[in-house]
C-alpha positions as CSV (number, residue, x, y, z in Angstrom):
1,M,181.1,-32.0,-4.2
2,T,177.5,-32.9,-4.8
3,E,176.7,-36.6,-4.8
4,S,173.7,-38.0,-6.7
5,W,171.0,-39.4,-4.5
6,P,169.3,-42.5,-5.8
7,E,165.8,-42.1,-7.0
8,L,163.3,-44.1,-4.9
9,D,160.3,-45.5,-6.8
10,P,157.3,-43.3,-5.7
11,V,154.9,-46.2,-6.3
12,I,156.6,-48.3,-3.7
13,H,157.7,-45.4,-1.4
14,A,154.2,-44.8,0.0
15,Q,154.1,-46.5,3.4
16,A,151.1,-48.8,2.8
17,R,152.4,-50.0,-0.6
18,L,155.9,-50.5,0.9
19,R,154.3,-52.7,3.5
20,V,152.5,-54.7,0.8
21,M,155.8,-55.1,-1.2
22,V,157.7,-56.2,1.9
23,A,155.1,-58.9,2.7
24,L,154.9,-60.2,-0.8
25,S,158.7,-60.2,-1.3
26,T,159.1,-62.7,1.5
27,L,157.3,-65.3,-0.6
28,A,159.1,-67.5,-3.0
29,P,158.7,-66.4,-6.7
30,G,155.4,-67.7,-7.9
31,D,153.8,-68.0,-4.5
32,R,150.8,-65.9,-3.6
33,L,148.7,-64.8,-0.6
34,T,144.9,-64.6,-0.4
35,F,143.5,-61.1,0.0
36,P,142.2,-61.7,3.5
37,R,145.5,-63.1,4.6
38,L,147.4,-60.1,3.3
39,Q,144.8,-57.8,4.9
40,Q,145.3,-59.6,8.2
41,L,149.1,-59.5,8.0
42,L,149.1,-55.8,7.3
43,D,146.2,-54.9,9.5
44,M,144.6,-52.8,6.8
45,T,140.9,-52.2,5.8
46,A,139.7,-54.0,2.7
47,G,139.2,-50.7,0.9
48,N,142.6,-49.3,1.8
49,L,144.3,-52.5,0.7
50,S,142.3,-52.6,-2.5
51,T,143.3,-49.0,-3.4
52,H,147.0,-49.7,-2.8
53,L,146.9,-53.0,-4.6
54,R,145.3,-51.3,-7.6
55,K,148.2,-48.8,-7.8
56,L,150.8,-51.6,-7.6
57,E,148.9,-53.6,-10.2
58,D,148.7,-50.6,-12.5
59,A,152.5,-50.3,-12.2
60,G,152.9,-54.0,-13.0
61,Y,154.3,-54.9,-9.6
62,V,151.6,-57.3,-8.4
63,E,149.2,-59.7,-10.1
64,I,145.7,-60.1,-8.7
65,S,143.8,-63.2,-9.7
66,K,140.3,-64.2,-8.8
67,T,138.9,-67.7,-8.7
68,H,136.4,-69.9,-6.9
69,E,137.1,-72.6,-4.4
70,R,134.1,-74.7,-3.4
71,R,131.8,-72.0,-4.8
72,T,133.5,-69.3,-2.7
73,P,135.3,-66.4,-4.5
74,V,139.0,-66.2,-3.6
75,T,141.3,-63.4,-4.6
76,Y,145.0,-64.1,-4.7
77,V,147.8,-61.5,-4.8
78,A,151.4,-62.2,-6.0
79,L,154.5,-60.2,-6.7
80,T,155.4,-60.1,-10.4
81,T,158.9,-60.5,-11.7
82,A,158.9,-56.8,-12.5
83,G,157.6,-56.1,-9.0
84,R,160.4,-58.2,-7.4
85,R,163.0,-56.3,-9.5
86,A,161.5,-53.0,-8.6
87,F,161.5,-53.8,-4.9
88,E,165.1,-55.0,-5.1
89,A,166.1,-51.7,-6.8
90,Y,164.2,-49.8,-4.2
91,T,166.0,-51.6,-1.3
92,E,169.3,-51.0,-3.0
93,G,168.5,-47.3,-3.3
94,L,167.7,-47.2,0.4
95,R,171.0,-48.9,1.2
96,A,172.9,-46.4,-1.0
97,L,171.1,-43.5,0.8
98,L,172.1,-44.9,4.2
99,G,175.7,-45.6,3.2
100,P,178.0,-48.0,5.0
101,K,176.9,-48.9,8.5
102,G,173.8,-46.8,8.2
103,E,175.7,-43.6,7.8
104,P,174.6,-41.1,5.2
105,P,176.8,-40.9,2.1
């Protein structure tokens, strides 16, 4: 008997993007992080983080907003509702792959 394996979202599955999603999913809905804070948390270069954020933004999983505070540009990153749902589906898929008590199905 062949069981169907859950499909894991390839946008989220890349290690760097998975780390971004994990970090942002710990925030309450509507909360956001500054780009430098996210970069610091993930220990990523600005260019690498920007590249992965762009892919997540293109998928509709994160929202990037730019503003100024005291004449200084600030970039904020937040998980969208669609991003939160996609991450929940991704984690459910992982749990299904692991089966009960971490054993394969």
